[in-house]
C-alpha positions in Angstrom: 7.7 -9.6 -7.0 5.9 -12.2 -4.8 4.1 -11.5 -1.6 7.0 -13.1 0.5 9.5 -10.8 -1.1 7.4 -7.7 -0.4 6.8 -8.8 3.2 10.5 -9.3 3.7 11.6 -6.0 2.0 9.1 -4.0 4.0 9.7 -5.9 7.3 6.0 -6.7 7.6 4.7 -8.9 10.5 2.8 -11.8 9.0 -0.5 -12.2 10.9 -1.6 -15.3 8.9 1.2 -17.8 9.2 -1.2 -20.5 8.2 -1.2 -19.2 4.6 1.9 -19.4 2.3 2.9 -15.9 1.2 5.0 -17.6 -1.5 2.0 -19.3 -3.0 0.2 -16.0 -3.6 2.1 -15.6 -6.8 3.6 -12.4 -8.2 2.0 -9.0 -7.4 2.4 -5.8 -9.3 -0.7 -3.9 -8.1 -1.8 -2.3 -4.8 -4.4 0.1 -3.5 -4.4 2.3 -0.5 -7.7 3.3 1.1 -9.7 3.3 4.2 -13.0 3.7 2.4 -14.2 0.2 1.5 -16.6 1.4 -1.2 -13.5 2.8 -2.9 -11.6 -0.5 -2.5 -14.5 -2.2 -4.2 -14.6 0.2 -7.1 -10.8 0.6 -7.6 -8.6 -2.0 -6.0 -6.9 -4.2 -8.6 -7.9 -7.9 -8.5 -4.9 -10.0 -7.5 -3.3 -7.1 -5.7 -3.0 -6.0 -2.2 -4.6 -3.4 0.0 -3.1 -0.9 2.5 -5.5 0.3 5.1 -5.9 1.1 8.9 -9.3 -0.5 9.0 -9.2 -3.7 11.0 -12.8 -4.9 11.2 -14.5 -8.0 9.5 -15.7 -6.0 6.5 -12.1 -5.6 5.3 -11.8 -9.3 4.7 -15.2 -9.4 3.0 -14.3 -6.6 0.7 -10.8 -8.1 0.0 -12.5 -11.4 -1.0 -15.1 -9.6 -3.2 -12.4 -7.5 -4.8 -10.2 -10.5 -5.5 -7.3 -9.1 -3.4 -4.6 -11.5 -2.2 -3.4 -9.6 0.8 -4.0 -6.7 3.2 -1.4 -4.6 4.9 -2.5 -2.9 8.1 -0.6 0.3 8.5 0.2 2.5 11.6 0.6 -0.6 13.8 -3.1 -1.6 13.5 -3.9 -5.2 14.1 -7.3 -6.9 13.6 -9.0 -8.9 16.3 -8.7 -12.7 16.3 -12.0 -13.4 14.6 -11.0 -11.2 11.7 -7.7 -12.9 11.4 -9.3 -16.3 11.5 -11.9 -15.3 8.8 -8.9 -14.1 6.6 -7.2 -17.5 6.9 -10.5 -19.3 6.0 -10.9 -17.0 2.9 -7.2 -17.3 2.1 -6.4 -13.6 2.4 -3.0 -12.9 3.8 -2.8 -10.3 6.5 0.3 -8.2 7.5 0.9 -5.3 9.8 3.5 -2.6 10.0 4.2 0.4 12.2 4.7 2.6 9.2 2.1 5.0 7.8 -0.1 4.2 4.8 1.8 7.0 2.9 5.2 5.4 3.6 4.1 1.9 2.8 2.5 3.0 -0.5 5.6 4.9 -1.4 7.9 1.9 -0.7 5.7 -0.3 -2.8 5.7 2.2 -5.6 9.5 2.2 -5.4 9.5 -1.6 -5.6 7.6 -1.4 -8.9 3.9 -1.9 -7.7 1.3 0.4 -9.3 -2.3 1.2 -8.8 -5.1 -0.1 -11.0 
């Protein structure tokens, strides 16, 4: 399943329209965590992250961990400088009003798994 299909199926709001979600390729892995050291240790490269953290370190960790996208749960949205950094680093950002738990469950139902 590609990132655009995931975004459409979950009704995600795309915060980085400058990036093509279709070019991100297929995804079959995800990680949910608000502890960035956990993300560095356990997030699957090429996958996506679900978090409520919206500061600049999220983008830095996503890049270092090799993640393709971040979904901000519970209606969280990063400030513009974080969004701009994500575009520059080619990390797609999305937001949803749903909880981390619900987003993770839906991704699992769609066939995505953890590490």
